[in-house]
C-alpha positions in Angstrom: 27.6 -17.1 35.2 24.2 -15.9 34.9 24.9 -13.3 32.6 26.9 -15.5 30.5 24.3 -18.2 29.8 22.2 -14.8 29.1 24.2 -13.6 26.5 24.2 -17.2 24.8 20.7 -17.5 24.8 20.3 -14.2 23.1 23.2 -13.5 20.7 24.8 -17.4 19.8 24.9 -18.0 16.6 22.5 -20.7 15.0 22.7 -22.6 11.8 20.4 -25.4 12.1 16.8 -24.2 11.1 15.4 -26.6 13.3 17.4 -26.0 16.6 14.9 -25.0 19.2 16.1 -21.6 19.6 14.6 -21.0 16.2 11.8 -22.2 17.0 11.3 -20.3 20.1 11.9 -16.6 18.2 10.2 -17.8 15.0 7.0 -18.7 17.0 7.5 -15.4 18.8 7.6 -13.5 15.5 4.6 -15.4 14.1 2.6 -14.6 17.7 3.1 -10.6 17.2 2.2 -10.8 13.7 -1.4 -12.4 14.6 -1.5 -10.1 17.5 -1.3 -7.2 15.1 -3.7 -8.4 12.5 -6.2 -9.3 15.2 -6.2 -5.7 16.4 -6.9 -4.4 13.0 -9.6 -7.3 12.5 -11.2 -5.6 14.8 -11.9 -2.6 13.3 -12.7 -4.2 9.9 -15.5 -6.1 11.7 -16.8 -3.2 13.9 -19.8 -2.4 12.2 -22.2 -2.8 8.8 -20.8 -0.1 6.8 -16.6 -0.4 7.1 -14.6 -0.7 3.7 -10.8 -0.4 3.3 -9.8 2.7 1.6 -8.0 1.0 -1.4 -10.4 -2.1 -1.6 -13.2 0.5 -2.6 -12.2 0.8 -5.8 -9.7 -2.6 -6.3 -12.6 -5.2 -5.0 -16.0 -3.7 -5.3 -16.5 -4.8 -8.7 -15.4 -8.9 -7.8 -19.1 -8.7 -6.2 -20.1 -9.6 -9.9 -18.7 -13.1 -9.1 -21.6 -13.8 -6.7 -24.0 -11.8 -8.7 -23.3 -11.3 -12.2 -26.1 -8.9 -12.6 -24.4 -6.2 -10.2 -23.0 -3.0 -12.2 -23.7 -3.6 -15.5 -22.3 -1.8 -18.7 -20.5 0.3 -15.3 -17.7 2.0 -16.9 -15.5 2.2 -13.6 -15.8 -1.4 -12.7 -15.2 -2.4 -16.4 -12.0 -0.2 -16.4 -10.8 -2.1 -12.8 -11.7 -5.5 -13.6 -9.7 -5.0 -16.5 -6.2 -3.6 -14.8 -6.6 -6.0 -11.7 -3.5 -8.7 -11.8 -4.2 -12.4 -12.7 -3.0 -13.1 -9.3 -5.3 -11.1 -7.3 -8.6 -11.6 -9.1 -7.9 -15.7 -9.2 -7.4 -15.7 -5.3 -10.5 -13.8 -4.6 -12.7 -15.8 -6.8 -11.6 -18.9 -5.1 -12.8 -17.7 -2.1 -16.0 -16.4 -3.4 -16.8 -19.9 -5.3 -17.3 -20.9 -1.1 -20.2 -17.8 -1.3 -18.1 -15.7 0.5 -18.5 -11.8 0.2 -15.2 -10.3 -1.1 -15.4 -7.7 0.8 -15.0 -9.8 4.0 -12.2 -11.8 2.1 -10.8 -8.6 1.9 -10.9 -7.9 5.5 -9.2 -11.4 6.6 -6.2 -11.8 4.1 -4.4 -9.4 6.1 -3.7 -11.7 8.6 -2.3 -14.4 6.3 0.0 -12.2 4.4 1.6 -11.1 7.5 2.1 -14.2 8.8 3.9 -15.0 5.6 6.1 -12.1 5.3 7.0 -12.5 8.9 8.1 -16.3 8.3 10.5 -14.6 5.2 11.4 -11.6 6.6 12.8 -14.2 10.2 14.3 -16.2 7.6 15.9 -13.2 5.6 17.8 -11.9 8.5 18.7 -15.5 9.3 20.3 -15.4 6.2 22.4 -12.5 6.5 23.2 -12.6 10.2 22.7 -15.8 11.9 21.3 -15.0 15.4 17.7 -16.0 16.0 16.7 -13.1 18.3 18.0 -10.6 15.5 15.8 -12.5 13.2 12.8 -12.2 15.8 13.8 -8.1 16.1 13.8 -7.5 12.7 10.0 -9.3 11.8 8.3 -7.6 14.5 9.5 -4.0 13.7 9.1 -4.5 9.9 5.5 -5.9 11.2 5.1 -2.5 13.5 6.0 -0.7 10.5 3.9 -2.6 8.0 0.8 -2.4 10.3 1.0 1.6 11.1 0.3 1.7 7.5 -2.6 0.2 5.3 -0.1 -1.5 3.3 -1.4 -5.1 4.1 -4.7 -3.9 5.4 -5.8 -3.3 1.5 -5.6 -7.0 0.7 -5.2 -5.7 -2.9 -2.2 -6.6 -5.2 0.5 -4.5 -3.9 -0.2 -6.0 -0.4 1.0 -9.6 -2.1 3.8 -7.9 -3.5 5.6 -8.0 0.3 5.6 -11.6 1.3 6.2 -12.5 -2.8 9.0 -9.8 -2.6 10.7 -11.5 0.5 10.0 -15.0 -0.4 11.9 -14.5 -3.3 15.3 -12.6 -1.6 15.1 -15.8 1.1 15.3 -18.3 -1.5 17.4 -16.2 -3.6 20.0 -16.0 -0.8 19.4 -19.4 0.4 20.2 -20.6 -4.0 17.3 -22.7 -3.6 15.9 -22.3 -7.4 13.0 -24.1 -8.0 11.2 -21.9 -4.9 13.1 -19.4 -6.2 11.8 -19.4 -9.6 7.9 -19.9 -8.6 7.8 -16.9 -6.5 9.2 -15.2 -9.5 5.9 -15.8 -11.5 3.8 -15.2 -8.7 5.1 -11.9 -8.4 4.7 -11.4 -12.3 1.0 -12.5 -11.4 0.5 -10.4 -8.5 2.9 -7.1 -9.0 4.6 -7.0 -11.7 6.7 -3.5 -10.8 8.7 -6.3 -8.2 9.9 -8.4 -11.0 11.8 -5.5 -12.3 13.6 -5.2 -8.6 13.9 -9.4 -8.5 15.5 -9.2 -12.3 17.5 -6.5 -11.4 19.2 -8.8 -8.8 19.5 -11.5 -10.8 21.5 -9.7 -13.1 23.8 -7.8 -11.0 25.1 -11.2 -9.2 25.8 -12.6 -12.5 28.5 -10.2 -13.0 31.9 -9.8 -10.4 34.9 -7.9 -9.9 38.0 -9.5 -10.7 41.4 -8.1 -10.7 39.9 -4.8 -10.7 37.9 -5.7 -13.8 34.1 -6.3 -14.2 33.2 -9.7 -15.8 31.0 -12.7 -15.8 30.5 -15.1 -12.7 32.5 -18.9 -13.4 29.8 -21.2 -11.6 27.9 -22.4 -14.7 25.2 -23.7 -12.2 24.5 -19.9 -10.8 24.9 -18.7 -14.4 21.9 -20.8 -15.2 19.9 -20.0 -12.5 19.9 -16.4 -12.9 19.5 -16.6 -16.9 16.2 -18.9 -16.2 15.1 -16.1 -13.6 15.5 -13.6 -16.3 13.8 -15.4 -19.2 10.8 -15.9 -17.0 11.0 -12.4 -15.4 10.9 -10.9 -19.2 8.3 -13.8 -20.1 6.1 -12.3 -17.1 6.7 -8.6 -17.4 5.2 -9.6 -21.8 2.3 -10.8 -20.7 1.3 -7.9 -18.4 2.0 -5.6 -21.6 -0.1 -8.1 -23.3 -2.6 -8.4 -20.8 -2.9 -4.3 -20.2 -6.0 -2.6 -20.2 -7.9 -2.1 -23.0 -8.4 1.6 -21.4 -5.0 2.6 -22.5 -2.3 4.1 -23.4 -0.7 5.4 -20.8 -0.2 9.2 -20.5 3.1 11.0 -21.3 5.0 13.1 -19.0 4.5 16.1 -21.8 0.3 16.0 -21.2 0.5 15.0 -17.7 2.6 18.1 -16.7 -0.2 20.4 -18.5 -3.4 18.6 -16.1 -4.8 19.5 -12.7 -4.8 15.6 -11.9 -1.3 15.4 -11.9 -0.7 19.1 -9.7 -1.2 19.7 -5.9 -4.5 18.7 -4.8 -5.0 16.4 -8.0 -6.3 12.9 -7.9 -2.8 11.8 -9.0 -0.7 14.2 -7.4 2.8 13.6 -8.8 4.5 17.1 -9.9 6.1 19.9 -7.1 8.1 22.9 -7.8 10.2 21.5 -4.2 13.0 19.3 -5.3 12.6 17.6 -1.8 9.1 16.9 -2.1 9.6 15.9 -5.6 12.7 13.4 -5.6 12.7 12.4 -1.9 9.7 12.6 0.0 6.4 12.3 -2.9 4.2 9.5 -1.9 4.3 8.7 -6.0 7.4 10.3 -7.4 9.8 10.7 -4.0 12.6 7.8 -3.5 12.4 7.7 0.3 9.0 6.5 1.9 7.4 9.2 4.1 6.8 7.0 7.2 10.0 4.9 6.7 11.2 5.4 10.6 8.2 4.4 11.9 8.3 3.4 14.4 11.0 5.0 15.2 13.1 2.7 17.0 14.3 2.1 12.8 16.5 5.1 13.4 18.8 2.6 15.2 19.1 0.5 11.7 21.2 3.7 10.3 24.4 3.3 13.0 25.0 0.2 11.9 27.8 1.1 9.3 29.2 2.5 12.3 29.2 -0.5 14.5 30.9 -2.2 11.4 33.7 -0.3 11.9 34.4 -1.7 15.4 34.6 -5.3 15.7 36.9 -5.3 18.4 34.5 -3.6 20.7 31.2 -5.2 18.9 32.3 -8.9 18.3 28.9 -10.1 17.0 29.3 -7.7 13.5 32.1 -9.9 12.5 28.7 -13.0 12.3 27.5 -10.5 9.1 27.3 -12.7 5.7 26.4 -11.2 2.6 27.1 -7.9 3.3 27.4 -7.2 -0.6 23.5 -8.3 -0.8 22.5 -4.9 1.1 24.8 -2.8 -1.4 23.0 -5.0 -4.4 19.5 -4.4 -3.1 20.1 -0.7 -2.8 21.7 -0.4 -6.2 18.8 -2.0 -7.9 16.3 -0.3 -6.2 17.9 3.2 -6.9 18.6 2.2 -10.5 15.2 1.2 -11.1 13.8 4.2 -9.0 15.7 6.9 -11.8 15.1 4.5 -14.7 10.9 4.8 -14.0 11.5 8.6 -13.6 13.1 8.3 -17.1 10.5 6.7 -18.7 7.7 8.2 -16.8 4.7 6.4 -16.5 5.8 3.4 -18.6 7.3 1.9 -15.7 4.2 3.2 -13.2 5.2 5.0 -10.1 9.1 5.7 -9.0 8.4 5.1 -5.3 7.3 1.2 -5.8 11.3 0.3 -6.4 12.1 1.8 -3.2 9.5 1.2 -1.0 9.7 -2.6 -0.5 13.5 -2.6 -0.4 14.0 0.2 1.9 11.5 -1.1 4.4 13.4 -4.5 4.6 16.8 -2.8 4.4 16.3 -0.7 7.4 14.1 -3.3 9.6 17.2 -5.9 9.1 19.3 -3.1 10.3 17.8 -2.2 13.1 17.6 -5.6 14.1 21.4 -6.2 14.0 22.3 -3.0 15.4 20.3 -3.7 18.6 21.7 -7.6 19.0 25.1 -6.4 18.5 24.8 -3.5 21.0 23.0 -6.0 23.5 25.6 -8.4 23.0 28.5 -6.2 23.5 26.9 -4.6 26.5 26.7 -8.5 28.1 30.3 -9.1 26.8 31.7 -6.0 28.7 30.0 -7.2 32.2 31.8 -10.6 31.6 35.1 -9.2 31.2 37.1 -10.7 34.4 39.1 -7.9 36.4 40.5 -9.4 39.9 40.9 -5.2 40.9 37.8 -4.9 40.3 35.2 -4.0 43.8 32.3 -6.9 44.1 29.9 -4.0 44.6 30.9 -2.5 40.7 30.4 -6.1 39.5 26.9 -6.3 40.8 26.4 -2.6 39.4 27.5 -3.7 35.8 25.7 -6.5 36.2 22.4 -4.9 36.8 23.0 -2.1 34.3 23.3 -4.8 31.6 20.4 -6.5 32.8 18.8 -3.0 32.8 19.4 -1.4 29.5 18.7 -5.2 28.2 14.8 -4.8 29.4 14.4 -1.3 28.5 15.7 -2.3 25.0 13.3 -5.0 24.9 10.0 -2.9 26.1 11.2 -0.4 23.8 10.9 -2.8 21.0 8.0 -4.9 21.9 5.7 -2.6 23.6 6.2 0.6 21.7 2.9 0.5 20.2 1.3 0.6 23.6 2.8 4.4 23.5 0.8 5.4 20.8 -2.1 6.9 20.9 -2.9 5.1 18.0 -1.2 2.1 16.8 -2.8 0.4 13.6 -3.6 3.0 10.6 -5.7 0.6 8.1 -7.8 3.8 6.7 -11.1 2.3 7.1 -14.0 3.6 6.0 -17.0 4.4 7.3 -20.4 6.2 6.3 -21.3 9.4 7.4 -25.2 8.2 6.9 -25.9 4.4 7.2 -29.5 5.0 6.0 -28.5 6.5 2.9 -27.0 3.3 1.7 -30.3 1.5 3.2 -31.8 2.9 0.6 -29.7 2.7 -2.3 -29.5 -0.9 -1.8 -33.4 -1.0 -2.0 -33.1 0.7 -5.5 -32.7 -1.6 -9.0 -29.4 -3.2 -9.7 -29.1 -1.1 -12.7 -29.5 2.0 -11.0 -26.8 4.5 -12.1 -26.1 7.4 -9.4 -24.4 10.7 -10.4 -22.7 13.0 -7.6 -20.2 14.9 -6.7 -20.0 14.2 -3.3 -17.4 12.4 -1.4 -19.6 9.9 -0.5 -20.1 8.4 -3.6 -16.8 6.9 -3.4 -18.7 4.3 -0.9 -21.9 3.3 -3.2 -20.2 0.6 -5.1 -18.9 -1.0 -1.8 -22.1 -0.2 0.6 -25.0 -0.3 -1.7 -23.6 -2.4 -4.8 -25.0 0.2 -7.2 -23.2 2.2 -9.9 -22.1 6.0 -9.8 -21.4 7.8 -13.0 -18.1 9.0 -11.1 -16.6 9.2 -8.2 -13.2 10.6 -6.8 -11.9 7.5 -5.6 -12.1 5.9 -8.7 -10.8 8.6 -11.3 -7.1 7.3 -11.5 -5.6 9.7 -14.5 -2.8 6.9 -15.9 -5.1 5.6 -18.3 -6.1 7.9 -21.2 -9.0 6.4 -22.4 -10.3 5.8 -18.6 -9.3 9.0 -17.7 -10.6 11.2 -20.7 -13.7 9.1 -19.9 -14.4 10.3 -16.5 -12.9 13.8 -17.0 -15.8 14.4 -19.4 -18.5 13.3 -17.1 -17.0 15.0 -14.0 -17.3 18.3 -16.1 -20.8 17.3 -17.4 -22.0 16.2 -14.1 -20.8 20.2 -12.5 -22.2 22.0 -15.3 -25.3 20.2 -15.0 -25.3 20.4 -11.2 -25.0 24.0 -11.1 -26.8 24.8 -14.4 -29.7 27.5 -14.3 -30.9 26.1 -17.6 -33.4 22.9 -16.9 -32.3 21.5 -20.4 -28.8 21.5 -19.8 -29.9 19.3 -16.9 -31.9 17.2 -18.8 -29.6 16.6 -21.6 -27.1 15.4 -19.0 -29.5 12.9 -17.8 -30.4 11.9 -21.3 -27.0 10.9 -22.5 -25.6 9.4 -19.5 -29.2 7.7 -18.7 -28.8 8.4 -14.7 -31.4 7.4 -12.3 -30.7 9.0 -9.5 -28.4 12.2 -8.6 -26.9 12.7 -5.1 -26.5 15.6 -3.7 -24.7 17.0 -0.4 -27.0 19.0 1.9 -24.4 21.8 1.7 -23.4 21.7 -1.8 -24.9 25.3 -2.9 -22.8 26.9 -0.1 -19.9 28.9 -1.2 -17.7 27.2 0.8 -18.3 23.5 -0.5 -16.2 24.8 -3.6 -13.5 24.9 -1.6 -13.5 21.5 0.4 -15.0 19.4 -2.4 -12.3 17.4 -4.3 -13.8 17.6 -7.8 -13.0 22.1 -7.4 -10.2 22.0 -5.4 -8.3 19.9 -8.7 -10.3 22.2 -11.2 -10.1 25.6 -9.9 -11.6 27.0 -13.0 -14.6 25.1 -12.8 -15.5 26.2 -9.3 -15.4 29.9 -11.0 -17.6 29.2 -13.0 -20.0 27.6 -10.6 -19.5 30.5 -8.5 -22.5 33.0 -9.9 -25.1 30.5 -9.4 -24.1 30.0 -5.4 -25.0 34.5 -5.0 -28.0 35.4 -3.2 -28.8 38.0 -5.8 -28.8 35.4 -8.8 -30.7 32.5 -9.7 -30.2 29.2 -8.0 -29.1 26.2 -9.6 -32.1 24.8 -11.6 -31.8 21.7 -9.8 -32.1 23.2 -6.3 -35.7 24.4 -7.5 -36.9 21.0 -8.4 -35.9 19.3 -5.1 -38.9 19.3 -3.2 -40.4 17.7 -6.2 -38.3 14.8 -7.2 -36.2 14.2 -4.1 -36.7 10.5 -3.0 -34.4 11.1 -0.1 -34.0 13.9 2.3 -31.7 14.4 5.7 -29.9 17.4 6.4 -27.0 16.1 5.2 -28.0 14.3 1.8 -30.4 14.8 -1.1 -31.5 12.0 -3.3 -33.4 13.4 -6.8 -34.7 11.5 -9.1 -33.7 11.9 -12.5 -36.4 10.1 -14.3 -38.8 12.9 -12.1 -37.4 15.4 -13.6 -37.0 14.3 -17.3 -41.3 13.5 -16.8 -41.9 17.1 -15.3 -44.1 19.3 -17.8 -41.9 22.7 -19.1 -44.4 24.9 -17.9 -44.1 23.8 -14.3 
C-alpha cells in the first residue's frame, strides 16, 4: 500500500493547475532556481571590481544614463548603444531612473530571469506530459544546464530570449492567444532571432496532413491566431531592420572568408576546415551546443523514443500529449539553422536558432524519461504474486525505493559532485590600483592599449578606450573597419622606432594615455596577445624591435620621462608628455 501511495504521489497525472501537488512541485522548482541564482550573486558581489564577460561590452555604455559626460564621442560606446535592442535598453533605463548602477542591475537581473524561465518551463512540460514531478525534474535540469553556463548571468538581450521564448511556447501550447502575441512582440523587442523560430512554429501549424496531402487547417479561429502572429512577427522583424545600427552594412561571406578575424584565433572565429567542427560543434556555426549534455544526466533524454516503443512496460508514456510539438520545434529550428548558413550573416549566427530549442527539448525529454522509469519500477513492485516469497517482496520494495532515491540524489544533488558548478564568467582585474588611478582621470580621457586589460577599463574605470579585443565585433563593416584601422595604427605606433610615427598616432586619435603591459616588449608577448594571434603578419613586422641587437621601440625610451603609473604589471604613459618633449631630447 505504501508503494502504491508513493507512486500515486509521484506519477499521477494532474490537470488542474491549482491542485496542491502542482503547487508543491512548482514551488520546489522555483526554490532551486533561486538557490542557483544566489550562488552566482555571491560571486557577483565578491569584490569592488567584478564584471560579467559579455556585460563588459553590452552594458557599460548605459552608465551614460547616470552621467551624460561619460564616454564622449566614443566610437565603441556609440556602436553598442546603436545595436542594443529597444527592450533591453528600456529595462535598464527604467531601473537606472531609480539611480541604480547598470552594473548592479546586471548582477541582479539573472535571478528574475531564472524564476520566469523556470515557471514557463514547468508549464510547458505539464502541457506535454501532465505529471508534476516530471515538470519539476525538467525545470531543475534546465536550470542546472543554464546556470552551468553564462547564458543568464550576462543579463543581456540573449539572456532575455530564454524566458521569452519559453513563454511563447507555453502560451502557444495552451492556445492563449493574447498572451502569446504579447510575448511575440517582446521577443522582437529583446532578441529578434527567436521571433523567427516562433514564427516558424506558427507557420508550420497552419498546415496539416489529410489524406496524405498537405492542406490548410480548417479551424478558422486557429487560422486567425496563426496569421495574426505571423503578421506581428513580420512587423517586428521589419522594425528590427529599420532600427538596425548605422555602422553597417553586415559583412558578406566572401569578405569574411578572407579576414583573419573569422578564422581560428580571430575575434569572430567562425570558419573551419573541420566539417564536424563547422556544422555540428562550432560555437557560432555549429548545430549542437557543446555543453548540451551538461549536466550529464541530460543524456537520459535520448532514451525517450526507445521507451515510447514499449507502452506496456512503460505505461506512463501514454500520457505524452502534443508529441508532434517535439518534431515541429526540431524541424523549425533546423530549417532556420540551414537558412542562416545560406544567408550568412544576414540572419545573424546559425547556432542561435537551435540552442534554445535543443536545451528545452533535451530537458523535457529527460524529465519525462526519468518519470516514466520511476513509475515503471514502482508498478513492477506493486504487481501481486501469490507464489512470491515475502522476503522477495520486501527486497523488491527496497530495490524500488533505493533506485528512486538514487535517481533523486543524482538529479537534485548533481551540482554538489562538481568542483565548480556555476560558470558566470565574471572578470576581475589583475591589478585593482590601476583602475583606482584611471578612474581619477578626466571623464573625456581616451586610453590606447593592446593589453587584454583594456577590455575592463570602460566597466571598471568608466573611461574610453581606443580599441579593445572584447569590443572588436567584426560583423558590421562600418564599425569593424574603424576598429581594425585603429588596432593596426596602434600596433605600428607602439612598436615603431620612429618618434614621429608615435606622435602622429597620438595626434590623429587624440589619445591621452597609453597603457602598456609590463611584458609588452618581450618576444613571447606576440604569441599570447590576442591581436597578434589574430594578425600574424603584424607580429612578424614588429619582431625586429624586440631583438637585443636592434634599436628598441621608441616608446620604451620614453617611459622614464612620461610614465604616470608604473608597476611590474602595467605602465601608463602620458601621451601629451610625448608630444611636448623637445625633438632633441
